[in-house]
N, C-alpha and C positions, 0 to 999 in steps of 0.2 A: 387560359383561366376560365373556369366554368361560370356562366352567367346564372343569375338567380332563377329558381323555378317559378313558373307562373303562379301567383298567389291563390287563384281559385281552383287550380288543377287538382290538388290533393283533396280539397273539399268536395269537388265534383265527383271524384272517383269514389270517395266514401259514401256520398249520397246515392250514387248509382249502384253501389255494390249490392245493396239489398234487392234492387230491381233485377240485377243480374242473377242473383241467387235463385230468384223465382223462375228464371229461364235457363237454369243451369243444366237441366236435363237435356236441353237441345244443343249444348256446347260439347264438342268432342275433339279429341286429339286424332289427327290423321294416323292410321295404323302404319305398321312397318312397311307396307307396300308403297308408301310415299317417300321412302328413303332415297329413291333414285333422284327425284327432283331436288331433294335436300342436298344430296351429295354433289350434284352438279353445281348448285349455287355455292356450296362451300368450297369446291375445287376452284371455281372461277375467281373468288375473292380472297382465297387464302385464309378465311375465317370460319369459325364454327357457327352452326345454326341448329337450334333445337327442333323437335318435332313440330309439325304444323299444328296451328291452333285455330279451330273454327268458331266463328262468332255467329250466333243466330241473326237472321235478318232483322228481327224486331229490336235487336240491340245495337245494330250498326249506326243508328242515329247518334249514339254517344261517341262515335269514333270518327275522327277527321283524317282522311288519307290524302297525302300530297305526293306530287311527282318530283323526284330529285332532279334538279337542273343546275347548270353552272351559273354562278353569279359573281358579282364584284363585292368582296368583303373587305371592310376597312381593316388595315393592319395597325395594331396598337401594341406598343412595347410598354410593359410595366416593369420599371427598374427599381430595385431596392437601393436606398441611400440613407444618408444621415446629414444633419444640419451642421454647418461650421460657420464661424465668423467670416465675414467678407474681409479678407486680408488687405484689400486695397483701401478699406475704410477702418482699419484697426491698427493701433500703434502701441508699442510699449512706452511707458514714461520712464526715462532714465535721466537722473540728475547729473549736472555737470559740477557739482560741489560735493565735498566730503564732510562728514561729521555726523553727530548724533541727531536723530529725528526728535524734535521738540513738540510738534503739534501735527495732528492729522485731521484734516478738515472734511474729508469725504469718505463715503463707504461704498462698497459694491452695490450697484443699483441706482446710485445717484446720477442724474443727468447734469453734465457740465458743459460750459462753453469754452471756446478757445481763449487761453490766457488766464483762466480762473485758477487761483492758488489751490493746490491740492494738499500740500503739507509744508511745514517749515523745518529747515535744517539749521542748527547752530554750527556755523562753519568758520573755523579759524582762517581758512583760505580766503573766504569772503571778507572777513575783518581786515586781513592784511591787504587785500586788493583795494578795499575802500580807503585805507590809509595811504596807499600808493597813489590813488587817484587824487586825493586831497593835496598831497605833496606836489604832484605833477602840475595840478592846476595853479597852485601858489607859485611854483617856479616859473610857469609860463607867464603869469600875470606880472611878476617882477621883471622878467626878461623883456616883455613887451613894453613896459614903462621905460626901461633902460634904452631900448632901441629908439623909442620916440624922442627921448632926451638927447641921444647921440645924434639923431637927425637934425635937431634944432641947433646943437652945438656946431655940427659940421657946416650947417648953412651960414652960421656966423663966423666961420673959420676959426673956431675955438679948439677943434680937435682935428687930427689927421684922418684921412680916408680909411686907413687901416683900422683905426679904432671904431669907425662906423661899421665896417665889414665884420669886425669881431662881434659887435653887439647884435648885428643881424644874424650871424651864425648861431649865437647862443639862443636867440629867440626861436629860430627854426628848429633847433634840437629840442627845446622845451615843448614846442608845439607837437612834434612827433611823439614825444613821451606821453603827452596828454591823449593823443589819438589812439596810441597803443593800449593804454589803460582803459579808455572808454570802450574799445572793442572787447576787451577781456571782461569788463563788467556786463556788457550786453549779452555775452555768451552765457553768463550765469543767470540770465533771466531778468535783468534790470534794463528795461527798454530806454529809460531816460537817466543817464548817469548824472545829470545835473541835480537830480533829486537827492543825491548823496550829500550835496553841500548843505541842505537844510534839514534833512531827515535826522531822526535820532541815531545816535551811535550804538547800533545793535548788531551782534554777529548773526542774527537770524536772517535767512533768505528764503523766499518762497520757491517751491517747485510748482510750475504752472502747467496747465493742460495744453499740449501741442495741437490738439484738434477738439472739435465739439463732438459729443457723443455720450455714451453711458459707461460708467466705471463698471467693468465686468470682473475685475480681479484686483485685489490688494495684496502686495507681497512684502510689505514692511510693517513694523510696529513701532510704537513710541520707545525712544531710547536706543533703537537699533542704529549702529554706526554704518553709514552707507559710503560706498567708494565712488568717487567721481568717474563718470563715463562707464561704469560697470554694473552698478546695482539697479535692477529694475524695480520701480516702486509700485506702479499700477499698470493695468492694461485698459485702454479705452477703445470702444468700438461704436461705430455708427450703425445701429441695428435696424435702420429703415430698410436695408437690404441684407440678405444673408446668402451664403453659398449652400447648395445642396450637392454633395459629392455622391454620385450614383455609379453603379457598376453595370457595364454592358457585356453580355456574353459574346464570345467570338463570332458566333453565327449570325448575330444581329448587327455587327459593325457597319454593314453596308446600308443600314436603315437610318442611321443618325448622321446629322450634319451640323456644322456650326450655324448658330442662329435659329435652330429649330425651337418652336414654342413648346413649353412643357407645363403640364398641370401637376401640382404637388398636393398630395392628400396625406393625412395623418389621422391616426385613431384618436388623437387628442381633441380635434375640432371637426365639425361638419363642413367647415369652410374649405374651399378649393383655392389654393394659392397659385399665382401665375409666375412663370419664369422663362428663361431663355438659355440655351446652351451657349456658354462663352468660351469653353476650352475643352478639347479632347486630348487626352494623354497620348504621347507618342509611342508608348510601349505597353504591353499587357503585363499584368501581374503573373509571374511564372507559376505561382502556386494555385491561384484560383482560375487562371485563364480568363480573366475579365479585364476590361478596359475602363478606367475611371474617367467620367466626364464631370465637368463643373457647370452647375446651373446657377445663374444669378437670379434670385427670387425676391420679389417684393415681400415685405414683412410687416403688414399693417398691424399696429398695436403691439409689435414685438412678440407676437404669439409663438413664432417658431424659435425654439430654444436650441442652444448648442448641444450636439450629440443626440438630438431627437431623431428617431427612426421615421422615415417617410417613404411613400411610394411616388415615383416620378413617372407620369404617363405621357408618352411621346406618340403623337400621331405620325406614323411612319408610312404614309401612302396607303396603298390598297393591294389586296391579293386578287388578281384577275383570274377568271375561269375557275373559281373555287367551288367545290361541291359543299353546300351548306344546307342544314335542316334547322327547323325551329328548335330552340333550347328544350322545349317540352318533349321533343321526340327522343331525346337521349336519356336513357336510364342507366342504372348500374346494377350488376348482379351481386351475388353474395361474395364474390372475389373482388368486388369493386371495379370490375371491368365494364367499360361503357358498351352499350348495345342499343339497337333500335329494333322495332317490329317492322318486318318487311312483308308486304302483301305478296302471296305466292299463288293466289287463285281467288275465286269468288268467296269472299268472306273468310279467307284463310290467311293466317299470319304466322310468322316464325321469328324467333329471336336471331339477330345477326350481330356478332361482335364487330365493333368498328374502332378505328383509331381517330381520335379527335385532335383538332388544332386550336386555332383562335376562336374566341367567342365574343362577338360584339353585336350590338343592336338587336338582341334577341335571337341571333343565329349562331350556330356552332359549325365550324368547318370540319368536314369529314376528310381525313387524309387517306384512309383506306377502308374497304369493307362495303362500299356502295358504288354504283355506276349511274351515269346519267340515264334518266328514264325509269328507274325503279321507283316503286311507290312504297312509302313508309307512313307509319302512323305518327301524326303530330299530336294534336289535342286528343286525349283519350288513351294515351299510351300507359298511364298509370292504371287506368281502368282494366286494360288487358293484363297488366302485370299482376294485379290483385286476383283477377279471375284465373289466370294461368297457374299461379302458385296455389290457389285453393284446390284446383282439380288434381294437382300432382300427388 
């Protein structure tokens, strides 16, 4: 990815162009007899080089020439991706009762806490279960009293032991019925079944939030009949963290690892978000030949929205012994091909097509077209380009 051009370079070139035009008469192209050196250089690097361009000595102060050397260049991967909910912090709200929706208490965007009622359902199943609980409680209360009375009578030899055992059996069965109904009531979202003994006799039952978070989706409306265990009413997500699903090209797979820190950037905000790679897919997409990685990213203020496009920047070590030149040295011709100005003699320069790679920290990697020890124009390359194009 190309780095930004130095802010003052174009301005410098324009300011100096007038001065250059005054000395234009002294600037010449090397005639055809210089083709031998040009051809040798072109053959050596496998790239094309234009005729040599001579700069007058009094204009060389505007040109900075550097020597190409091997250096250590940071390797940075810029991955395209999109934002998704953190599935480990997201849950669908599915009711365990059936019936029509009577009241909806929350809307998408509302923040809810665990156990907060989200809507009410008028459920005949709940009404029947409440009746069964009241009957079971009454039956147990009666059997418990009968058992206590039987114990007293047996102590005074008023009844046989078989009668005592029968009373105890009835009491145990009634207690089991109460426990079974209590568990069924708790499944419906009533944590304290004893409240049914004093509360109003209403078929309405609340559907409560299973986790704390933000309501991101509502899927039912008033009057809609929902099915127990099947109808999803809401989606709740804790948006303090989100996932970024990014794509890695096959040739970059060796540069990513579990736990790598990642910087997330988006066009929507100037803020840089921080994340970490938490999962690397076991297989490539056969169509795009990319591998998906999952990045868990902090989301302060909930700024990152679902399906937002982002760029994930991964620091993937460094490229050792890389040939690199300042970003200002690399220009592009009319065919958008990158080139540099290479020094071929005293105050003589020629265009050299190059192949570029990574661009970081103001330096651009040169993959082909240059060798160690060659001298190229850094600052002032735009000045030469203006002058060269003017003389053609």
